[in-house]
N, C-alpha and C positions, 0 to 999 in steps of 0.2 A: 204649738207655736214656734216659729223659725227664729233663728239667732238674728236679731236685728242690730244695727248699728243706729243710736239714738244719739241726738245732741244733747250737750248739757242743759240746754235751756229745756227741752223736752222732758227730760230726767228732772230738773228741778220743778217743772210746771205739776209733773206727775206726783211727786213728793207733797207738793203744797196742797194738791187735790186731798190728799191724807192728812196732812198735819194742821193745816190751816182751814179747811173746808169741813173736815170732818168725814169724809167720804170714807167707808170701809176699803181696807185693801184689795178683798175679792172683787167689790165693784169696780173700781179703779183699773185693776188687772184685765177685766173681760172686756171692759170699755176700750181700753187701749191697745189690747192685743199682746200684753207683756206679762211674765209670769210673776206670781207673787214674791216669789224668792229674789227676783230681780228687783222690785220695788222695796222690799226690805234692804236689799243692797244699797240701792241709792240712796234710803233715807239714811242709812248709817253714814255713808261716803258724804252727804249733803249736810247732815247733822255737825260734823267736824268742822268741813269746808265753811258752813254760815256763822259759826263763832267767830271768825275773823272777817266776816263780811261787814261792810258798813250799811247804813242806812238808805246812804244815796245808791249805792249798788241795785238795792232792791228796789227802791223807787225808779231808779232808771230803767231796769228789766219790766216793771210792772207798767210804765209809761210807753214802753215799745210795744208791749203788747196791746195796748189799748189802742195804740196808733194803728196798729195791724187791724184791729176788729173794726177800727172807726173807716178806715180806707176801704175794707170789703162792702162795709154797708154802703159807703157812698157810692163806690161801682157797681153795686146792686141797683141803687136808686137811680143811677144814671140809664142804667140800661131798662129800668122798667120806665121811666120817663120817655125815652126813645121809642120803646115800644106802644105806649098808650098814645103817643104823639102822632105817631104813623097811623094808627086805627081811627085818629078823629078827623083825619082829612078826608 
């Protein structure tokens, strides 16, 4: 695994998979292509930072992730609709 330069949001999401969703570190490590050592370091870093984090900040991050996911789903549906409309002619 090469040295990656990951954003704080990526790191927080990776840590959330371990702490909130209960996935094992080894599974998250393999899936994301990040060393287990990095995940443990991020977990320590964000555990300290999250103590000062407000619930509003967490909610804003969650809503941004959800907006991104819904936007991607909408774009996929638009493409599928155009594809099937073209074949119906």
